[in-house]
C-alpha positions in Angstrom: -25.7 -16.5 -23.7 -27.0 -13.8 -21.8 -24.9 -10.5 -20.9 -24.7 -10.1 -17.3 -22.9 -7.0 -16.9 -24.4 -6.6 -13.4 -22.4 -10.2 -12.5 -19.1 -8.6 -12.2 -20.3 -5.3 -9.4 -22.1 -8.2 -7.7 -18.7 -10.5 -7.5 -16.8 -7.1 -6.2 -19.4 -6.5 -3.5 -18.7 -10.4 -2.2 -14.9 -10.0 -2.5 -15.5 -7.0 -0.7 -17.4 -8.3 1.7 -15.6 -11.5 1.8 -12.8 -9.3 2.6 -14.2 -7.7 5.5 -16.0 -10.5 7.6 -13.6 -13.0 6.3 -11.1 -10.9 8.6 -12.4 -10.0 11.6 -11.8 -11.8 14.6 -15.1 -13.4 16.7 -16.0 -9.7 19.2 -15.8 -7.7 16.4 -12.8 -5.8 17.9 -10.3 -6.3 15.0 -10.6 -4.2 12.1 -12.2 -4.3 8.5 -10.2 -3.8 5.4 -11.6 -0.9 4.0 -9.1 0.9 1.5 -9.0 4.6 0.3 -8.7 4.7 -3.9 -5.0 4.3 -4.1 -5.3 0.6 -3.0 -7.6 -2.2 -4.7 -8.5 -4.9 -3.3 -11.4 -5.9 -6.0 -10.5 -5.9 -9.2 -7.4 -8.4 -8.9 -9.5 -10.6 -6.0 -9.3 -13.9 -8.0 -6.2 -14.1 -7.9 -5.1 -15.8 -5.1 -1.2 -17.1 -3.4 0.7 -17.9 -0.5 1.2 -15.7 2.2 4.5 -13.4 2.1 4.2 -13.8 -1.5 3.2 -11.9 -4.3 2.7 -13.2 -7.9 3.9 -12.6 -11.2 0.3 -13.0 -12.4 -0.6 -10.8 -9.5 1.6 -8.3 -10.3 0.7 -8.5 -14.1 -3.5 -8.1 -13.2 -2.2 -5.0 -10.6 -0.1 -3.1 -13.8 -3.5 -3.9 -16.3 -5.6 -2.4 -14.3 -3.0 0.7 -13.9 -1.7 0.1 -10.3 2.0 0.1 -10.1 1.9 -1.9 -7.3 1.3 -5.4 -6.1 1.0 -7.2 -2.3 -0.9 -10.0 -0.9 -4.0 -9.6 1.5 -5.6 -13.0 2.9 -4.1 -15.1 0.0 -5.7 -12.7 -2.5 -4.4 -10.0 -5.0 -4.5 -6.6 -3.9 -3.0 -3.4 -6.0 -1.5 -0.1 -5.0 -0.5 3.0 -5.7 0.8 6.0 -3.4 -1.0 7.9 -1.4 -0.6 11.2 -3.0 2.0 12.9 -5.3 3.4 15.0 -3.0 6.6 13.6 -3.5 7.2 15.1 -6.5 6.6 18.1 -5.3 7.9 18.7 -2.0 11.7 18.8 -2.4 11.3 20.5 -6.1 13.7 23.6 -5.0 16.2 21.0 -3.7 17.2 20.4 -7.1 20.8 21.4 -6.9 22.5 18.5 -6.3 21.7 14.9 -5.4 22.7 15.6 -1.5 20.6 18.4 -1.5 17.7 16.1 -2.9 18.5 13.6 -0.6 18.4 15.6 2.5 15.6 16.8 2.1 13.4 13.5 1.1 14.3 12.5 4.3 14.0 15.6 6.5 10.4 15.4 4.6 9.9 11.8 5.7 10.7 9.8 2.6 12.2 7.0 2.4 13.9 8.0 -0.7 14.4 10.7 -3.3 15.2 10.7 -7.1 17.8 13.2 -8.5 18.5 13.9 -12.2 19.9 16.5 -13.7 21.1 16.7 -17.5 22.8 19.2 -20.2 19.3 19.6 -21.8 16.8 20.1 -19.0 16.9 21.5 -15.7 17.9 19.7 -12.4 15.3 17.7 -11.1 14.1 16.0 -7.2 11.8 13.7 -6.3 10.9 11.9 -3.9 9.2 8.7 -2.9 8.0 6.0 -0.3 7.2 6.6 3.4 7.6 5.1 6.3 4.9 5.6 8.9 5.2 3.7 12.6 2.5 5.7 14.5 -0.3 5.5 12.0 -0.6 1.9 13.3 0.8 2.0 17.0 -3.5 1.3 17.8 -3.3 -2.2 16.2 -0.2 -4.0 18.5 -2.3 -4.5 21.4 -4.9 -6.8 18.7 -5.0 -10.4 19.3 -3.6 -10.8 16.1 -1.1 -8.1 15.7 0.3 -9.0 12.4 -3.0 -9.2 10.8 -4.2 -6.1 12.1 -1.1 -3.9 11.3 -1.7 -5.0 7.8 -5.3 -4.2 7.4 -4.6 -0.9 9.1 -1.7 0.1 6.7 -3.6 -1.0 3.6 -6.9 1.2 4.9 -4.6 4.1 5.5 -3.0 4.3 1.5 0.0 2.3 2.3 0.6 -1.1 0.1 2.9 -2.3 2.1 3.0 -3.3 6.0 6.2 -4.4 8.8 5.1 -6.0 11.8 8.1 -7.1 14.5 7.5 -7.9 17.9 9.3 -9.5 20.4 9.4 -7.2 22.6 9.4 -3.8 20.8 6.9 -4.4 19.4 5.7 -2.1 16.0 3.5 -1.8 13.0 5.3 0.2 10.3 3.4 1.4 7.3 5.4 1.4 3.8 4.8 3.4 0.8 5.4 2.3 -2.7 
């Protein structure tokens, strides 16, 4: 049997085309998936799952590809990592106490902070997770706001998304 290394690249292109075309609405007014480098919608695309579920197979595949996070998009496995590493440094100067670290992280727009202290090394403060309800607010007017919210968040480097409707509609992008 002949080896065909170009087939993986072809499969990747087909997967991206499927995601871009298959998730749009007629008329072209909906978003297509086009994520930045910290989101990988190709490597584990062949793993399928039901909506609102991330399988252990998907998580394992993403880990194997070097991504700490996993989600599903249109029934397929998508991998991701933080948007950037600014959480490691933004509050490094606030390592004096856990409360100072947490307050700094909250003020900087992160959802949590990790403070550690030991007698053998200096204390550290690192922030993690960001929520952003502004970056994809425009998706609320889409014909399918929940799907548009998820696509927009992925396109902006956020692995998670949350859509709430019913009067006080909101699309929140969530970083791992």
